N, CA, C and O atoms as a printed pandas DataFrame, in Angstrom:
     atom_number atom_name residue_name chain_id  residue_number  x_coord  y_coord  z_coord
0              1         N          MET        A               1   -0.354   19.486  -10.441
1              2        CA          MET        A               1   -0.110   18.096  -10.125
2              3         C          MET        A               1   -0.395   17.245  -11.355
3              4         O          MET        A               1   -1.364   17.477  -12.078
4              5         N          GLU        A               2    0.446   16.279  -11.575
5              6        CA          GLU        A               2    0.306   15.369  -12.717
6              7         C          GLU        A               2   -0.926   14.481  -12.556
7              8         O          GLU        A               2   -1.289   14.097  -11.444
8              9         N          LEU        A               3   -1.556   14.166  -13.673
9             10        CA          LEU        A               3   -2.724   13.292  -13.678
10            11         C          LEU        A               3   -2.402   11.925  -13.085
11            12         O          LEU        A               3   -3.236   11.348  -12.388
12            13         N          SER        A               4   -1.209   11.398  -13.347
13            14        CA          SER        A               4   -0.830   10.080  -12.812
14            15         C          SER        A               4   -0.787   10.101  -11.284
15            16         O          SER        A               4   -1.120    9.101  -10.648
16            17         N          ALA        A               5   -0.384   11.218  -10.691
17            18        CA          ALA        A               5   -0.355   11.329   -9.227
18            19         C          ALA        A               5   -1.771   11.364   -8.661
19            20         O          ALA        A               5   -2.036   10.775   -7.613
20            21         N          LEU        A               6   -2.679   12.051   -9.347
21            22        CA          LEU        A               6   -4.076   12.064   -8.912
22            23         C          LEU        A               6   -4.679   10.665   -8.996
23            24         O          LEU        A               6   -5.433   10.249   -8.116
24            25         N          LYS        A               7   -4.342    9.949  -10.056
25            26        CA          LYS        A               7   -4.836    8.577  -10.217
26            27         C          LYS        A               7   -4.352    7.702   -9.066
27            28         O          LYS        A               7   -5.133    6.926   -8.515
28            29         N          GLU        A               8   -3.103    7.811   -8.702
29            30        CA          GLU        A               8   -2.555    7.001   -7.609
30            31         C          GLU        A               8   -3.227    7.328   -6.284
31            32         O          GLU        A               8   -3.478    6.430   -5.480
32            33         N          LYS        A               9   -3.518    8.591   -6.049
33            34        CA          LYS        A               9   -4.213    8.985   -4.818
34            35         C          LYS        A               9   -5.630    8.418   -4.786
35            36         O          LYS        A               9   -6.092    7.944   -3.749
36            37         N          ALA        A              10   -6.313    8.468   -5.922
37            38        CA          ALA        A              10   -7.670    7.925   -6.000
38            39         C          ALA        A              10   -7.659    6.408   -5.808
39            40         O          ALA        A              10   -8.529    5.852   -5.138
40            41         N          LYS        A              11   -6.680    5.759   -6.394
41            42        CA          LYS        A              11   -6.565    4.297   -6.273
42            43         C          LYS        A              11   -6.286    3.902   -4.824
43            44         O          LYS        A              11   -6.870    2.947   -4.314
44            45         N          ALA        A              12   -5.404    4.630   -4.173
45            46        CA          ALA        A              12   -5.055    4.306   -2.785
46            47         C          ALA        A              12   -6.248    4.491   -1.849
47            48         O          ALA        A              12   -6.494    3.647   -0.988
48            49         N          VAL        A              13   -6.987    5.582   -2.009
49            50        CA          VAL        A              13   -8.098    5.839   -1.099
50            51         C          VAL        A              13   -9.275    4.894   -1.356
51            52         O          VAL        A              13  -10.075    4.661   -0.450
52            53         N          ALA        A              14   -9.397    4.349   -2.556
53            54        CA          ALA        A              14  -10.476    3.398   -2.850
54            55         C          ALA        A              14  -10.398    2.172   -1.927
55            56         O          ALA        A              14  -11.418    1.557   -1.614
56            57         N          MET        A              15   -9.203    1.834   -1.504
57            58        CA          MET        A              15   -9.035    0.682   -0.622
58            59         C          MET        A              15   -9.616    0.935    0.772
59            60         O          MET        A              15   -9.823   -0.007    1.536
60            61         N          ASN        A              16   -9.876    2.194    1.104
61            62        CA          ASN        A              16  -10.473    2.544    2.392
62            63         C          ASN        A              16  -11.994    2.574    2.336
63            64         O          ASN        A              16  -12.643    2.785    3.361
64            65         N          ALA        A              17  -12.566    2.369    1.172
65            66        CA          ALA        A              17  -14.021    2.454    1.020
66            67         C          ALA        A              17  -14.734    1.496    1.974
67            68         O          ALA        A              17  -14.268    0.388    2.242
68            69         N          HIS        A              18  -15.871    1.957    2.474
69            70        CA          HIS        A              18  -16.739    1.121    3.303
70            71         C          HIS        A              18  -17.855    0.652    2.373
71            72         O          HIS        A              18  -18.857    1.342    2.189
72            73         N          ALA        A              19  -17.664   -0.535    1.791
73            74        CA          ALA        A              19  -18.593   -1.040    0.780
74            75         C          ALA        A              19  -19.021   -2.477    1.083
75            76         O          ALA        A              19  -18.880   -3.349    0.226
76            77         N          PRO        A              20  -19.543   -2.742    2.289
77            78        CA          PRO        A              20  -19.908   -4.121    2.632
78            79         C          PRO        A              20  -21.143   -4.648    1.903
79            80         O          PRO        A              20  -21.367   -5.858    1.873
80            81         N          TYR        A              21  -21.944   -3.765    1.319
81            82        CA          TYR        A              21  -23.183   -4.193    0.681
82            83         C          TYR        A              21  -23.003   -4.428   -0.813
83            84         O          TYR        A              21  -23.494   -5.422   -1.350
84            85         N          SER        A              22  -22.312   -3.531   -1.479
85            86        CA          SER        A              22  -22.140   -3.666   -2.925
86            87         C          SER        A              22  -20.787   -4.248   -3.307
87            88         O          SER        A              22  -20.632   -4.776   -4.408
88            89         N          SER        A              23  -19.817   -4.162   -2.421
89            90        CA          SER        A              23  -18.422   -4.534   -2.714
90            91         C          SER        A              23  -17.861   -3.728   -3.883
91            92         O          SER        A              23  -16.906   -4.153   -4.533
92            93         N          PHE        A              24  -18.449   -2.573   -4.147
93            94        CA          PHE        A              24  -18.028   -1.697   -5.233
94            95         C          PHE        A              24  -17.278   -0.518   -4.628
95            96         O          PHE        A              24  -17.880    0.461   -4.187
96            97         N          ARG        A              25  -15.967   -0.630   -4.617
97            98        CA          ARG        A              25  -15.115    0.406   -4.026
98            99         C          ARG        A              25  -14.835    1.498   -5.056
99           100         O          ARG        A              25  -14.577    1.222   -6.227
100          101         N          VAL        A              26  -14.892    2.732   -4.591
101          102        CA          VAL        A              26  -14.615    3.878   -5.452
102          103         C          VAL        A              26  -13.707    4.841   -4.694
103          104         O          VAL        A              26  -13.902    5.104   -3.507
104          105         N          GLY        A              27  -12.716    5.357   -5.406
105          106        CA          GLY        A              27  -11.858    6.399   -4.856
106          107         C          GLY        A              27  -11.872    7.583   -5.785
107          108         O          GLY        A              27  -12.003    7.428   -6.999
108          109         N          SER        A              28  -11.738    8.764   -5.222
109          110        CA          SER        A              28  -11.713    9.977   -6.034
110          111         C          SER        A              28  -10.660   10.934   -5.503
111          112         O          SER        A              28  -10.417   11.013   -4.299
112          113         N          ALA        A              29  -10.045   11.655   -6.421
113          114        CA          ALA        A              29   -9.125   12.728   -6.072
114          115         C          ALA        A              29   -9.522   13.954   -6.873
115          116         O          ALA        A              29   -9.727   13.878   -8.085
116          117         N          ILE        A              30   -9.630   15.078   -6.191
117          118        CA          ILE        A              30   -9.943   16.321   -6.890
118          119         C          ILE        A              30   -8.801   17.303   -6.684
119          120         O          ILE        A              30   -8.196   17.377   -5.614
120          121         N          LEU        A              31   -8.532   18.043   -7.725
121          122        CA          LEU        A              31   -7.537   19.101   -7.684
122          123         C          LEU        A              31   -8.282   20.424   -7.698
123          124         O          LEU        A              31   -9.101   20.675   -8.583
124          125         N          THR        A              32   -7.995   21.274   -6.709
125          126        CA          THR        A              32   -8.649   22.574   -6.647
126          127         C          THR        A              32   -7.768   23.639   -7.283
127          128         O          THR        A              32   -6.571   23.437   -7.488
128          129         N          ARG        A              33   -8.376   24.761   -7.585
129          130        CA          ARG        A              33   -7.642   25.870   -8.197
130          131         C          ARG        A              33   -6.466   26.309   -7.328
131          132         O          ARG        A              33   -5.455   26.783   -7.847
132          133         N          SER        A              34   -6.592   26.156   -6.025
133          134        CA          SER        A              34   -5.514   26.547   -5.109
134          135         C          SER        A              34   -4.322   25.601   -5.183
135          136         O          SER        A              34   -3.279   25.856   -4.580
136          137         N          GLY        A              35   -4.483   24.495   -5.934
137          138        CA          GLY        A              35   -3.400   23.525   -6.081
138          139         C          GLY        A              35   -3.443   22.395   -5.072
139          140         O          GLY        A              35   -2.578   21.519   -5.081
140          141         N          ASN        A              36   -4.438   22.408   -4.206
141          142        CA          ASN        A              36   -4.575   21.341   -3.219
142          143         C          ASN        A              36   -5.325   20.147   -3.799
143          144         O          ASN        A              36   -6.151   20.287   -4.701
144          145         N          VAL        A              37   -5.018   18.984   -3.263
145          146        CA          VAL        A              37   -5.672   17.743   -3.671
146          147         C          VAL        A              37   -6.436   17.183   -2.480
147          148         O          VAL        A              37   -5.927   17.142   -1.359
148          149         N          TYR        A              38   -7.657   16.756   -2.740
149          150        CA          TYR        A              38   -8.489   16.141   -1.715
150          151         C          TYR        A              38   -8.969   14.802   -2.230
151          152         O          TYR        A              38   -9.276   14.652   -3.412
152          153         N          VAL        A              39   -9.030   13.829   -1.338
153          154        CA          VAL        A              39   -9.461   12.494   -1.728
154          155         C          VAL        A              39  -10.701   12.102   -0.947
155          156         O          VAL        A              39  -10.984   12.638    0.124
156          157         N          GLY        A              40  -11.428   11.156   -1.511
157          158        CA          GLY        A              40  -12.601   10.612   -0.846
158          159         C          GLY        A              40  -12.881    9.220   -1.364
159          160         O          GLY        A              40  -12.499    8.865   -2.480
160          161         N          CYS        A              41  -13.553    8.435   -0.538
161          162        CA          CYS        A              41  -13.980    7.098   -0.951
162          163         C          CYS        A              41  -15.465    6.969   -0.634
163          164         O          CYS        A              41  -16.017    7.744    0.146
164          165         N          ASN        A              42  -16.095    5.986   -1.247
165          166        CA          ASN        A              42  -17.510    5.788   -0.974
166          167         C          ASN        A              42  -17.688    5.170    0.414
167          168         O          ASN        A              42  -16.876    4.364    0.867
168          169         N          VAL        A              43  -18.782    5.576    1.074
169          170        CA          VAL        A              43  -19.111    5.081    2.408
170          171         C          VAL        A              43  -20.570    4.649    2.361
171          172         O          VAL        A              43  -21.481    5.476    2.360
172          173         N          GLU        A              44  -20.771    3.329    2.322
173          174        CA          GLU        A              44  -22.129    2.787    2.240
174          175         C          GLU        A              44  -22.774    2.726    3.623
175          176         O          GLU        A              44  -22.104    2.801    4.653
176          177         N          ASN        A              45  -24.099    2.586    3.606
177          178        CA          ASN        A              45  -24.870    2.495    4.828
178          179         C          ASN        A              45  -25.975    1.474    4.597
179          180         O          ASN        A              45  -26.424    1.282    3.467
180          181         N          THR        A              46  -26.408    0.826    5.662
181          182        CA          THR        A              46  -27.495   -0.142    5.567
182          183         C          THR        A              46  -28.704    0.477    4.870
183          184         O          THR        A              46  -29.371   -0.176    4.068
184          185         N          SER        A              47  -28.975    1.733    5.183
185          186        CA          SER        A              47  -30.017    2.486    4.492
186          187         C          SER        A              47  -29.363    3.110    3.273
187          188         O          SER        A              47  -28.733    4.162    3.378
188          189         N          TYR        A              48  -29.504    2.472    2.116
189          190        CA          TYR        A              48  -28.751    2.863    0.925
190          191         C          TYR        A              48  -28.812    4.366    0.612
191          192         O          TYR        A              48  -27.846    4.924    0.091
192          193         N          GLY        A              49  -29.904    5.004    0.915
193          194        CA          GLY        A              49  -30.028    6.434    0.645
194          195         C          GLY        A              49  -29.031    7.280    1.424
195          196         O          GLY        A              49  -28.777    8.428    1.060
196          197         N          LEU        A              50  -28.470    6.731    2.481
197          198        CA          LEU        A              50  -27.485    7.454    3.291
198          199         C          LEU        A              50  -26.060    7.230    2.799
199          200         O          LEU        A              50  -25.120    7.806    3.348
200          201         N          THR        A              51  -25.889    6.414    1.789
201          202        CA          THR        A              51  -24.569    6.165    1.218
202          203         C          THR        A              51  -24.036    7.448    0.597
203          204         O          THR        A              51  -24.778    8.192   -0.045
204          205         N          THR        A              52  -22.741    7.704    0.793
205          206        CA          THR        A              52  -22.128    8.870    0.160
206          207         C          THR        A              52  -21.034    8.401   -0.793
207          208         O          THR        A              52  -20.295    7.458   -0.510
208          209         N          CYS        A              53  -20.955    9.078   -1.914
209          210        CA          CYS        A              53  -20.018    8.709   -2.973
210          211         C          CYS        A              53  -18.632    9.304   -2.738
211          212         O          CYS        A              53  -18.471   10.277   -2.001
212          213         N          ALA        A              54  -17.657    8.707   -3.372
213          214        CA          ALA        A              54  -16.269    9.142   -3.243
214          215         C          ALA        A              54  -16.091   10.592   -3.682
215          216         O          ALA        A              54  -15.418   11.372   -3.008
216          217         N          GLU        A              55  -16.692   10.949   -4.808
217          218        CA          GLU        A              55  -16.528   12.294   -5.339
218          219         C          GLU        A              55  -17.087   13.337   -4.375
219          220         O          GLU        A              55  -16.448   14.359   -4.125
220          221         N          ARG        A              56  -18.267   13.085   -3.837
221          222        CA          ARG        A              56  -18.875   14.034   -2.901
222          223         C          ARG        A              56  -18.089   14.113   -1.607
223          224         O          ARG        A              56  -17.982   15.187   -1.015
224          225         N          ASN        A              57  -17.537   12.997   -1.159
225          226        CA          ASN        A              57  -16.723   13.032    0.053
226          227         C          ASN        A              57  -15.444   13.835   -0.157
227          228         O          ASN        A              57  -15.013   14.557    0.742
228          229         N          ALA        A              58  -14.839   13.719   -1.324
229          230        CA          ALA        A              58  -13.636   14.513   -1.623
230          231         C          ALA        A              58  -13.980   16.002   -1.666
231          232         O          ALA        A              58  -13.239   16.828   -1.134
232          233         N          ILE        A              59  -15.086   16.336   -2.288
233          234        CA          ILE        A              59  -15.500   17.741   -2.385
234          235         C          ILE        A              59  -15.844   18.288   -1.006
235          236         O          ILE        A              59  -15.478   19.418   -0.682
236          237         N          ALA        A              60  -16.538   17.508   -0.195
237          238        CA          ALA        A              60  -16.882   17.960    1.156
238          239         C          ALA        A              60  -15.618   18.229    1.977
239          240         O          ALA        A              60  -15.563   19.195    2.738
240          241         N          GLY        A              61  -14.616   17.381    1.821
241          242        CA          GLY        A              61  -13.349   17.605    2.519
242          243         C          GLY        A              61  -12.673   18.883    2.073
243          244         O          GLY        A              61  -12.091   19.603    2.884
244          245         N          ALA        A              62  -12.751   19.163    0.779
245          246        CA          ALA        A              62  -12.156   20.394    0.246
246          247         C          ALA        A              62  -12.872   21.623    0.798
247          248         O          ALA        A              62  -12.230   22.595    1.199
248          249         N          VAL        A              63  -14.189   21.577    0.816
249          250        CA          VAL        A              63  -14.969   22.706    1.324
250          251         C          VAL        A              63  -14.691   22.893    2.822
251          252         O          VAL        A              63  -14.555   24.023    3.291
252          253         N          ALA        A              64  -14.608   21.798    3.561
253          254        CA          ALA        A              64  -14.334   21.896    4.996
254          255         C          ALA        A              64  -12.972   22.537    5.262
255          256         O          ALA        A              64  -12.809   23.270    6.238
256          257         N          LYS        A              65  -12.018   22.268    4.414
257          258        CA          LYS        A              65  -10.661   22.790    4.598
258          259         C          LYS        A              65  -10.485   24.202    4.032
259          260         O          LYS        A              65   -9.867   25.054    4.671
260          261         N          GLU        A              66  -11.030   24.452    2.829
261          262        CA          GLU        A              66  -10.771   25.710    2.128
262          263         C          GLU        A              66  -11.922   26.703    2.133
263          264         O          GLU        A              66  -11.711   27.895    1.915
264          265         N          GLY        A              67  -13.128   26.231    2.377
265          266        CA          GLY        A              67  -14.286   27.106    2.234
266          267         C          GLY        A              67  -14.667   27.208    0.774
267          268         O          GLY        A              67  -15.231   26.268    0.213
268          269         N          LYS        A              68  -14.367   28.341    0.150
269          270        CA          LYS        A              68  -14.649   28.533   -1.282
270          271         C          LYS        A              68  -13.722   27.650   -2.095
271          272         O          LYS        A              68  -12.502   27.790   -2.013
272          273         N          VAL        A              69  -14.283   26.747   -2.876
273          274        CA          VAL        A              69  -13.502   25.787   -3.657
274          275         C          VAL        A              69  -13.874   25.897   -5.128
275          276         O          VAL        A              69  -15.051   26.001   -5.476
276          277         N          VAL        A              70  -12.868   25.872   -5.983
277          278        CA          VAL        A              70  -13.080   25.768   -7.422
278          279         C          VAL        A              70  -12.328   24.527   -7.882
279          280         O          VAL        A              70  -11.110   24.432   -7.729
280          281         N          ILE        A              71  -13.065   23.582   -8.444
281          282        CA          ILE        A              71  -12.470   22.322   -8.905
282          283         C          ILE        A              71  -11.827   22.520  -10.270
283          284         O          ILE        A              71  -12.418   23.128  -11.162
284          285         N          GLU        A              72  -10.624   22.007  -10.424
285          286        CA          GLU        A              72   -9.903   22.054  -11.695
286          287         C          GLU        A              72   -9.934   20.704  -12.419
287          288         O          GLU        A              72  -10.053   20.661  -13.644
288          289         N          GLN        A              73   -9.827   19.598  -11.663
289          290        CA          GLN        A              73   -9.850   18.250  -12.260
290          291         C          GLN        A              73  -10.445   17.270  -11.263
291          292         O          GLN        A              73  -10.347   17.450  -10.049
292          293         N          VAL        A              74  -11.068   16.225  -11.809
293          294        CA          VAL        A              74  -11.626   15.142  -11.000
294          295         C          VAL        A              74  -11.105   13.818  -11.552
295          296         O          VAL        A              74  -11.119   13.582  -12.761
296          297         N          VAL        A              75  -10.648   12.963  -10.645
297          298        CA          VAL        A              75  -10.229   11.610  -11.017
298          299         C          VAL        A              75  -11.065   10.625  -10.208
299          300         O          VAL        A              75  -11.252   10.790   -9.003
300          301         N          VAL        A              76  -11.561    9.605  -10.889
301          302        CA          VAL        A              76  -12.337    8.537  -10.257
302          303         C          VAL        A              76  -11.637    7.223  -10.560
303          304         O          VAL        A              76  -11.211    6.980  -11.689
304          305         N          TYR        A              77  -11.523    6.372   -9.540
305          306        CA          TYR        A              77  -10.904    5.047   -9.724
306          307         C          TYR        A              77  -11.822    3.981   -9.146
307          308         O          TYR        A              77  -12.360    4.133   -8.049
308          309         N          THR        A              78  -11.994    2.892   -9.905
309          310        CA          THR        A              78  -12.708    1.705   -9.423
310          311         C          THR        A              78  -11.869    0.470   -9.754
311          312         O          THR        A              78  -11.324    0.376  -10.853
312          313         N          PRO        A              79  -11.758   -0.471   -8.827
313          314        CA          PRO        A              79  -11.005   -1.701   -9.100
314          315         C          PRO        A              79  -11.843   -2.689   -9.909
315          316         O          PRO        A              79  -12.179   -3.776   -9.438
316          317         N          THR        A              80  -12.168   -2.293  -11.117
317          318        CA          THR        A              80  -13.047   -3.051  -12.004
318          319         C          THR        A              80  -12.385   -3.182  -13.374
319          320         O          THR        A              80  -11.288   -2.670  -13.595
320          321         N          GLU        A              81  -13.057   -3.867  -14.281
321          322        CA          GLU        A              81  -12.547   -4.007  -15.646
322          323         C          GLU        A              81  -12.936   -2.839  -16.545
323          324         O          GLU        A              81  -12.310   -2.610  -17.580
324          325         N          ARG        A              82  -13.974   -2.099  -16.147
325          326        CA          ARG        A              82  -14.418   -0.935  -16.912
326          327         C          ARG        A              82  -14.430    0.288  -16.006
327          328         O          ARG        A              82  -14.789    0.178  -14.834
328          329         N          PRO        A              83  -14.047    1.441  -16.520
329          330        CA          PRO        A              83  -14.109    2.654  -15.697
330          331         C          PRO        A              83  -15.552    3.076  -15.465
331          332         O          PRO        A              83  -16.424    2.833  -16.299
332          333         N          ALA        A              84  -15.792    3.706  -14.327
333          334        CA          ALA        A              84  -17.134    4.174  -13.983
334          335         C          ALA        A              84  -17.137    5.695  -13.896
335          336         O          ALA        A              84  -16.253    6.289  -13.278
336          337         N          SER        A              85  -18.114    6.311  -14.503
337          338        CA          SER        A              85  -18.221    7.763  -14.416
338          339         C          SER        A              85  -19.022    8.134  -13.166
339          340         O          SER        A              85  -19.707    7.284  -12.598
340          341         N          PRO        A              86  -18.941    9.383  -12.738
341          342        CA          PRO        A              86  -19.699    9.818  -11.558
342          343         C          PRO        A              86  -21.203    9.635  -11.756
343          344         O          PRO        A              86  -21.718    9.750  -12.868
344          345         N          CYS        A              87  -21.893    9.348  -10.656
345          346        CA          CYS        A              87  -23.349    9.202  -10.708
346          347         C          CYS        A              87  -23.994   10.574  -10.921
347          348         O          CYS        A              87  -23.305   11.594  -10.914
348          349         N          GLY        A              88  -25.280   10.597  -11.105
349          350        CA          GLY        A              88  -25.993   11.843  -11.365
350          351         C          GLY        A              88  -25.874   12.853  -10.236
351          352         O          GLY        A              88  -25.685   14.043  -10.490
352          353         N          ILE        A              89  -25.981   12.401   -9.001
353          354        CA          ILE        A              89  -25.858   13.316   -7.863
354          355         C          ILE        A              89  -24.461   13.927   -7.842
355          356         O          ILE        A              89  -24.315   15.134   -7.645
356          357         N          CYS        A              90  -23.442   13.110   -8.041
357          358        CA          CYS        A              90  -22.069   13.618   -8.043
358          359         C          CYS        A              90  -21.845   14.594   -9.184
359          360         O          CYS        A              90  -21.121   15.577   -9.024
360          361         N          ARG        A              91  -22.446   14.341  -10.318
361          362        CA          ARG        A              91  -22.309   15.258  -11.455
362          363         C          ARG        A              91  -22.818   16.647  -11.079
363          364         O          ARG        A              91  -22.175   17.652  -11.379
364          365         N          GLN        A              92  -23.973   16.696  -10.420
365          366        CA          GLN        A              92  -24.536   17.984  -10.017
366          367         C          GLN        A              92  -23.645   18.670   -8.981
367          368         O          GLN        A              92  -23.449   19.884   -9.046
368          369         N          VAL        A              93  -23.107   17.916   -8.034
369          370        CA          VAL        A              93  -22.236   18.498   -7.013
370          371         C          VAL        A              93  -20.928   18.984   -7.624
371          372         O          VAL        A              93  -20.447   20.062   -7.274
372          373         N          ILE        A              94  -20.350   18.209   -8.529
373          374        CA          ILE        A              94  -19.131   18.651   -9.222
374          375         C          ILE        A              94  -19.412   19.968   -9.942
375          376         O          ILE        A              94  -18.624   20.910   -9.854
376          377         N          HIS        A              95  -20.533   20.029  -10.649
377          378        CA          HIS        A              95  -20.905   21.248  -11.383
378          379         C          HIS        A              95  -20.975   22.453  -10.455
379          380         O          HIS        A              95  -20.571   23.551  -10.835
380          381         N          GLU        A              96  -21.478   22.261   -9.257
381          382        CA          GLU        A              96  -21.621   23.341   -8.283
382          383         C          GLU        A              96  -20.296   24.040   -7.990
383          384         O          GLU        A              96  -20.272   25.234   -7.693
384          385         N          PHE        A              97  -19.201   23.297   -8.073
385          386        CA          PHE        A              97  -17.891   23.824   -7.695
386          387         C          PHE        A              97  -16.962   24.030   -8.891
387          388         O          PHE        A              97  -15.741   24.039   -8.735
388          389         N          CYS        A              98  -17.531   24.194  -10.069
389          390        CA          CYS        A              98  -16.746   24.432  -11.286
390          391         C          CYS        A              98  -17.004   25.836  -11.805
391          392         O          CYS        A              98  -18.112   26.359  -11.685
392          393         N          GLU        A              99  -15.992   26.431  -12.372
393          394        CA          GLU        A              99  -16.183   27.705  -13.051
394          395         C          GLU        A              99  -15.946   27.568  -14.545
395          396         O          GLU        A              99  -16.096   28.534  -15.293
396          397         N          SER        A             100  -15.579   26.375  -14.979
397          398        CA          SER        A             100  -15.368   26.102  -16.400
398          399         C          SER        A             100  -15.720   24.640  -16.652
399          400         O          SER        A             100  -16.254   23.964  -15.772
400          401         N          ASP        A             101  -15.427   24.166  -17.828
401          402        CA          ASP        A             101  -15.727   22.782  -18.185
402          403         C          ASP        A             101  -14.642   21.857  -17.639
403          404         O          ASP        A             101  -13.662   21.571  -18.328
404          405         N          VAL        A             102  -14.810   21.403  -16.437
405          406        CA          VAL        A             102  -13.829   20.574  -15.741
406          407         C          VAL        A             102  -13.721   19.192  -16.377
407          408         O          VAL        A             102  -14.726   18.572  -16.726
408          409         N          LYS        A             103  -12.499   18.727  -16.518
409          410        CA          LYS        A             103  -12.233   17.388  -17.044
410          411         C          LYS        A             103  -12.406   16.357  -15.935
411          412         O          LYS        A             103  -12.013   16.573  -14.789
412          413         N          ILE        A             104  -13.008   15.224  -16.315
413          414        CA          ILE        A             104  -13.211   14.108  -15.396
414          415         C          ILE        A             104  -12.569   12.886  -16.024
415          416         O          ILE        A             104  -12.884   12.513  -17.154
416          417         N          HIS        A             105  -11.667   12.271  -15.281
417          418        CA          HIS        A             105  -10.914   11.113  -15.763
418          419         C          HIS        A             105  -11.283    9.909  -14.899
419          420         O          HIS        A             105  -11.103    9.931  -13.681
420          421         N          SER        A             106  -11.794    8.869  -15.531
421          422        CA          SER        A             106  -12.167    7.645  -14.809
422          423         C          SER        A             106  -11.237    6.515  -15.205
423          424         O          SER        A             106  -11.044    6.230  -16.387
424          425         N          TYR        A             107  -10.660    5.871  -14.186
425          426        CA          TYR        A             107   -9.703    4.782  -14.378
426          427         C          TYR        A             107  -10.217    3.523  -13.700
427          428         O          TYR        A             107  -11.118    3.562  -12.861
428          429         N          CYS        A             108   -9.612    2.402  -14.092
429          430        CA          CYS        A             108   -9.955    1.115  -13.505
430          431         C          CYS        A             108   -8.719    0.221  -13.544
431          432         O          CYS        A             108   -7.616    0.699  -13.809
432          433         N          ASP        A             109   -8.896   -1.070  -13.282
433          434        CA          ASP        A             109   -7.754   -1.990  -13.261
434          435         C          ASP        A             109   -7.306   -2.443  -14.651
435          436         O          ASP        A             109   -6.234   -3.032  -14.791
436          437         N          SER        A             110   -8.096   -2.179  -15.654
437          438        CA          SER        A             110   -7.669   -2.504  -17.018
438          439         C          SER        A             110   -7.047   -1.248  -17.637
439          440         O          SER        A             110   -6.894   -0.233  -16.958
440          441         N          ASP        A             111   -6.699   -1.315  -18.897
441          442        CA          ASP        A             111   -6.130   -0.157  -19.597
442          443         C          ASP        A             111   -7.193    0.817  -20.085
443          444         O          ASP        A             111   -6.865    1.850  -20.670
444          445         N          LYS        A             112   -8.454    0.498  -19.853
445          446        CA          LYS        A             112   -9.538    1.361  -20.310
446          447         C          LYS        A             112   -9.597    2.630  -19.462
447          448         O          LYS        A             112   -9.443    2.593  -18.241
448          449         N          VAL        A             113   -9.821    3.739  -20.136
449          450        CA          VAL        A             113   -9.928    5.039  -19.477
450          451         C          VAL        A             113  -11.127    5.767  -20.074
451          452         O          VAL        A             113  -11.376    5.691  -21.277
452          453         N          LEU        A             114  -11.855    6.465  -19.233
453          454        CA          LEU        A             114  -12.962    7.294  -19.692
454          455         C          LEU        A             114  -12.595    8.741  -19.372
455          456         O          LEU        A             114  -12.607    9.150  -18.211
456          457         N          ASP        A             115  -12.272    9.504  -20.401
457          458        CA          ASP        A             115  -11.983   10.930  -20.253
458          459         C          ASP        A             115  -13.178   11.695  -20.788
459          460         O          ASP        A             115  -13.567   11.533  -21.944
460          461         N          THR        A             116  -13.755   12.526  -19.940
461          462        CA          THR        A             116  -14.928   13.291  -20.329
462          463         C          THR        A             116  -14.880   14.634  -19.615
463          464         O          THR        A             116  -13.844   15.014  -19.069
464          465         N          SER        A             117  -15.976   15.338  -19.618
465          466        CA          SER        A             117  -16.040   16.623  -18.918
466          467         C          SER        A             117  -17.399   16.768  -18.264
467          468         O          SER        A             117  -18.338   16.039  -18.582
468          469         N          ILE        A             118  -17.491   17.716  -17.350
469          470        CA          ILE        A             118  -18.761   17.911  -16.665
470          471         C          ILE        A             118  -19.846   18.367  -17.636
471          472         O          ILE        A             118  -21.008   17.995  -17.476
472          473         N          LYS        A             119  -19.488   19.157  -18.629
473          474        CA          LYS        A             119  -20.503   19.597  -19.601
474          475         C          LYS        A             119  -21.005   18.447  -20.463
475          476         O          LYS        A             119  -22.165   18.442  -20.876
476          477         N          GLU        A             120  -20.145   17.476  -20.738
477          478        CA          GLU        A             120  -20.587   16.295  -21.489
478          479         C          GLU        A             120  -21.489   15.416  -20.632
479          480         O          GLU        A             120  -22.477   14.867  -21.119
480          481         N          LEU        A             121  -21.142   15.287  -19.353
481          482        CA          LEU        A             121  -21.909   14.420  -18.463
482          483         C          LEU        A             121  -23.195   15.060  -17.951
483          484         O          LEU        A             121  -24.144   14.358  -17.602
484          485         N          LEU        A             122  -23.227   16.398  -17.906
485          486        CA          LEU        A             122  -24.387   17.089  -17.352
486          487         C          LEU        A             122  -24.717   18.337  -18.183
487          488         O          LEU        A             122  -24.552   19.465  -17.718
488          489         N          PRO        A             123  -25.184   18.116  -19.410
489          490        CA          PRO        A             123  -25.546   19.276  -20.240
490          491         C          PRO        A             123  -26.770   19.979  -19.640
491          492         O          PRO        A             123  -27.625   19.342  -19.025
492          493         N          GLU        A             124  -26.836   21.264  -19.824
493          494        CA          GLU        A             124  -27.971   22.047  -19.307
494          495         C          GLU        A             124  -28.160   21.847  -17.803
495          496         O          GLU        A             124  -29.282   21.669  -17.329
496          497         N          ALA        A             125  -27.065   21.879  -17.068
497          498        CA          ALA        A             125  -27.119   21.652  -15.622
498          499         C          ALA        A             125  -27.946   22.710  -14.916
499          500         O          ALA        A             125  -27.981   23.869  -15.328
500          501         N          PHE        A             126  -28.605   22.300  -13.856
501          502        CA          PHE        A             126  -29.347   23.204  -12.985
502          503         C          PHE        A             126  -28.330   24.047  -12.230
503          504         O          PHE        A             126  -27.372   23.514  -11.670
504          505         N          ASN        A             127  -28.537   25.388  -12.213
505          506        CA          ASN        A             127  -27.577   26.234  -11.518
506          507         C          ASN        A             127  -28.265   27.464  -10.943
507          508         O          ASN        A             127  -29.484   27.610  -11.032
508          509         N          LEU        A             128  -27.475   28.334  -10.359
509          510        CA          LEU        A             128  -27.987   29.516   -9.675
510          511         C          LEU        A             128  -28.856   30.383  -10.582
511          512         O          LEU        A             128  -29.836   30.967  -10.118
512          513         N          ASP        A             129  -28.515   30.475  -11.860
513          514        CA          ASP        A             129  -29.310   31.281  -12.788
514          515         C          ASP        A             129  -30.750   30.788  -12.904
515          516         O          ASP        A             129  -31.636   31.553  -13.285
516          517         N          ASP        A             130  -30.991   29.523  -12.581
517          518        CA          ASP        A             130  -32.338   28.974  -12.678
518          519         C          ASP        A             130  -33.269   29.514  -11.583
519          520         O          ASP        A             130  -34.481   29.315  -11.653
520          521         N          PHE        A             131  -32.716   30.188  -10.581
521          522        CA          PHE        A             131  -33.547   30.762   -9.508
522          523         C          PHE        A             131  -34.161   32.094   -9.890
523          524         O          PHE        A             131  -35.048   32.580   -9.188
524          525         N          ASP        A             132  -33.714   32.702  -10.985
525          526        CA          ASP        A             132  -34.230   34.013  -11.408
526          527         C          ASP        A             132  -35.656   33.919  -11.924
527          528         O          ASP        A             132  -36.238   34.929  -12.318
């Protein structure tokens, strides 16, 4: 799937975000190795700790549908002037479902784009090998 199509899916789902407290809408689209695309938006809660991010919601949907998921690409969209990268929790969750250095593309309403990777955003990530 083309990156522009993933961006459009992320942008469209951001409009469904439940963000009455921050008014900060986020949409995400992930492409899995199987070629499927899953989207998610942020869902806030009065108890901020219960808020779930767009990226994690997209990944949860993929796992619910496919079971074993390998992420190939992540797109994040915010209707802002600057692109926003995934938060720390989302970085760890994205890492959990990667088998390589997955590219993360963050878009916004301006022409600014943040292209990075999970290894750049989360060097020395905590993983299964740390349990040994």
